[in-house]
C-alpha positions as CSV (number, residue, x, y, z in Angstrom):
1,M,28.8,15.6,-57.0
2,G,27.0,11.9,-57.1
3,L,28.7,8.9,-56.9
4,R,28.5,7.8,-60.4
5,Q,30.1,10.7,-61.4
6,T,33.4,10.1,-59.7
7,R,36.3,9.4,-60.9
8,E,36.6,6.0,-58.6
9,W,32.8,4.7,-59.3
10,R,33.9,5.2,-62.9
11,I,37.0,2.9,-62.6
12,F,35.2,0.7,-60.4
13,Y,32.2,0.3,-62.7
14,E,34.5,-0.4,-65.6
15,G,36.8,-2.9,-64.0
16,F,33.7,-4.9,-63.0
17,W,30.9,-4.5,-65.3
18,T,32.0,-2.4,-68.4
19,N,35.5,-4.3,-69.1
20,N,34.5,-7.6,-67.1
21,A,37.7,-9.8,-67.8
22,S,36.0,-12.8,-68.7
23,F,32.7,-12.0,-69.7
24,R,34.3,-8.7,-71.8
25,M,37.8,-9.0,-72.8
26,M,38.0,-13.1,-72.5
27,L,40.8,-12.9,-70.1
28,G,41.9,-15.6,-67.8
29,L,39.9,-18.0,-69.5
30,C,41.9,-20.6,-69.0
31,S,41.6,-20.6,-65.0
32,T,38.1,-19.8,-65.2
33,L,36.6,-22.8,-67.7
34,A,39.0,-25.2,-65.2
35,V,37.8,-24.5,-62.1
36,T,34.0,-23.5,-62.1
37,N,33.2,-26.8,-61.4
38,S,32.7,-26.4,-58.0
39,V,31.4,-22.9,-56.4
40,R,34.1,-24.0,-53.5
41,N,37.0,-24.0,-55.9
42,S,35.6,-20.7,-57.6
43,I,35.7,-18.8,-54.7
44,A,39.1,-20.3,-53.1
45,M,40.4,-18.9,-56.9
46,S,38.5,-15.7,-56.1
47,F,40.1,-14.6,-53.1
48,G,43.7,-15.6,-54.8
49,V,42.9,-13.6,-57.6
50,I,41.4,-10.3,-55.2
51,F,44.4,-10.7,-52.9
52,V,47.4,-11.1,-55.2
53,L,45.9,-8.6,-57.9
54,I,45.3,-5.8,-55.4
55,S,48.1,-6.5,-53.5
56,S,50.1,-6.3,-56.6
57,S,48.6,-3.2,-57.8
58,T,49.6,-1.5,-54.5
59,I,53.3,-2.3,-54.6
60,I,53.7,-1.5,-58.3
61,S,51.8,2.0,-57.8
62,L,54.1,2.3,-55.2
63,M,57.2,1.8,-57.1
64,R,55.9,3.1,-60.0
65,A,58.8,6.5,-59.9
66,I,61.5,4.2,-59.6
67,I,60.8,0.8,-61.7
68,P,63.3,1.3,-64.9
69,A,60.9,0.9,-68.1
70,R,63.2,-1.5,-70.2
71,V,63.0,-3.9,-66.9
72,R,59.1,-3.7,-65.5
73,M,57.5,-6.5,-67.1
74,A,60.5,-8.6,-64.8
75,V,59.8,-6.8,-62.0
76,F,56.2,-7.0,-62.4
77,M,56.5,-11.0,-62.4
78,M,58.5,-10.4,-59.5
79,V,55.7,-8.9,-57.4
80,I,52.9,-11.0,-58.6
81,S,54.5,-14.1,-57.9
82,T,55.5,-13.3,-54.2
83,F,51.6,-12.9,-53.7
84,T,51.1,-15.6,-55.6
85,I,53.6,-18.2,-53.8
86,V,51.8,-16.4,-50.2
87,V,48.5,-17.7,-51.7
88,D,49.8,-21.2,-52.7
89,Q,51.3,-21.8,-49.3
90,I,48.7,-20.8,-46.9
91,L,46.4,-23.2,-49.1
92,K,48.8,-26.1,-49.1
93,A,49.0,-25.4,-44.9
94,Y,45.4,-24.6,-44.0
95,Y,43.3,-26.0,-46.8
96,P,45.1,-29.0,-48.6
97,D,41.7,-30.4,-49.7
98,V,41.5,-27.1,-51.8
99,S,44.5,-26.9,-53.0
100,E,44.5,-30.5,-54.2
101,S,41.5,-29.4,-56.4
102,L,42.8,-26.3,-58.2
103,G,45.9,-28.0,-58.8
104,P,48.2,-25.7,-60.7
105,Y,45.9,-23.0,-61.2
106,V,47.0,-20.9,-58.4
107,G,50.7,-20.8,-59.4
108,L,49.3,-19.8,-63.0
109,I,48.1,-16.6,-61.2
110,I,52.0,-15.7,-62.1
111,T,51.2,-15.8,-65.5
112,N,47.4,-14.8,-65.6
113,C,46.9,-12.2,-67.7
114,I,44.3,-9.8,-65.7
115,V,47.0,-9.3,-63.3
116,M,50.0,-8.4,-65.1
117,G,47.6,-6.5,-67.5
118,R,46.5,-4.2,-64.5
119,A,50.0,-3.7,-63.6
120,E,50.9,-2.4,-67.2
121,A,48.2,-0.8,-68.3
122,F,46.9,0.7,-64.9
123,A,48.8,0.6,-61.8
124,I,52.3,1.2,-63.2
125,S,51.3,5.1,-64.2
126,N,48.3,5.6,-61.4
127,P,48.5,6.4,-57.6
128,V,48.0,4.0,-55.4
129,F,44.1,4.5,-54.1
130,P,43.1,4.6,-57.9
131,S,45.1,1.6,-58.5
132,I,43.7,-0.3,-56.1
133,I,39.9,0.9,-56.7
134,D,40.9,-0.9,-60.1
135,A,42.4,-3.9,-59.0
136,L,39.4,-4.5,-56.6
137,A,36.9,-3.8,-59.8
138,V,38.4,-5.8,-62.1
139,A,39.1,-8.6,-59.0
140,T,35.9,-9.2,-57.8
141,G,34.5,-9.0,-61.6
142,Y,36.2,-11.9,-62.2
143,A,35.3,-13.5,-58.8
144,F,31.5,-12.6,-60.3
145,S,32.0,-14.2,-63.3
146,L,33.6,-17.3,-61.5
147,V,30.6,-18.0,-59.1
148,L,28.1,-17.3,-61.8
149,L,30.0,-20.0,-64.1
150,A,30.3,-22.5,-60.9
151,T,26.7,-22.3,-59.5
152,V,24.9,-23.6,-63.4
153,R,28.0,-26.0,-63.6
154,E,27.9,-27.6,-60.1
155,L,24.3,-27.5,-59.4
156,L,23.4,-29.2,-63.2
157,G,26.8,-31.7,-62.9
158,F,26.3,-32.6,-59.3
159,G,23.2,-31.9,-58.3
160,T,24.7,-29.9,-55.5
161,F,25.9,-26.5,-54.5
162,F,28.9,-25.8,-52.3
163,G,29.2,-29.4,-51.8
164,F,25.4,-29.3,-50.5
165,T,22.7,-32.1,-52.2
166,V,20.1,-29.5,-54.0
167,L,18.3,-31.3,-56.7
168,G,17.8,-34.2,-54.8
169,T,18.4,-37.8,-55.5
170,W,15.3,-37.7,-58.5
171,W,18.1,-35.7,-60.5
172,T,19.9,-37.2,-63.1
173,P,23.7,-35.4,-63.2
174,W,24.5,-33.6,-66.4
175,V,28.0,-35.0,-66.9
176,I,28.6,-32.7,-69.3
177,M,28.7,-29.6,-67.4
178,I,31.3,-30.8,-65.1
179,L,33.6,-31.4,-68.6
180,P,35.1,-28.5,-70.7
181,P,32.2,-28.9,-72.9
182,G,30.3,-27.6,-70.3
183,A,31.8,-25.1,-69.6
184,F,32.3,-23.2,-72.7
185,F,28.5,-23.7,-73.5
186,V,27.9,-21.7,-69.5
187,L,30.1,-19.3,-70.5
188,G,28.8,-18.9,-73.8
189,L,25.4,-18.7,-72.5
190,Y,26.1,-15.8,-69.9
191,I,28.6,-13.7,-72.8
192,W,24.9,-13.7,-74.7
193,L,22.8,-12.6,-71.7
194,L,25.0,-9.6,-70.2
195,R,25.7,-8.2,-73.8
196,S,21.5,-8.8,-74.0
197,I,21.8,-6.8,-71.4
198,S,24.0,-4.0,-71.9
199,K,22.4,-3.4,-75.5
200,E,19.1,-2.5,-73.6
201,E,20.9,-0.3,-70.9
202,S,22.6,1.7,-73.5
């Protein structure tokens, strides 16, 4: 059996590409639009979501047989909030400037519909290993979308990439790119491009 025929590959491909949270499902857009004016902030948020999503999906999958159906959402919130607090405290302790730049959006991972959605749609009804694959796929797909958006917005809005000047003093920054309208414009452009590519592949 080839790699692309395995269940694990299908789970990963669907989570990363077919059902990409930002570009396909339009989930988690609040943080997607808010933190993508900087590649550095996008990477920090990406690692936070990757850690929280994989950790919470693992724990929920391990506990799936003992979580009562009527309180499962409360349990999900407790598990997710625990790992979100860990991320928030690490950023505040070791990367205070990044924590300040991200503002409240790290804490809002608790209510991020991507994280909660994978707990409800997959982890609660699947074994641990597939749940980890699903969480990794969805989280890296989310990270992929954040970095793509941030690359364009930071480059055009500041003339920099990861804080380093790229375009030089001759470049006149497009201020709109670091504002909400710029985020919506770049997101819409990417959605159009990626869906066009998907049509060509099908």
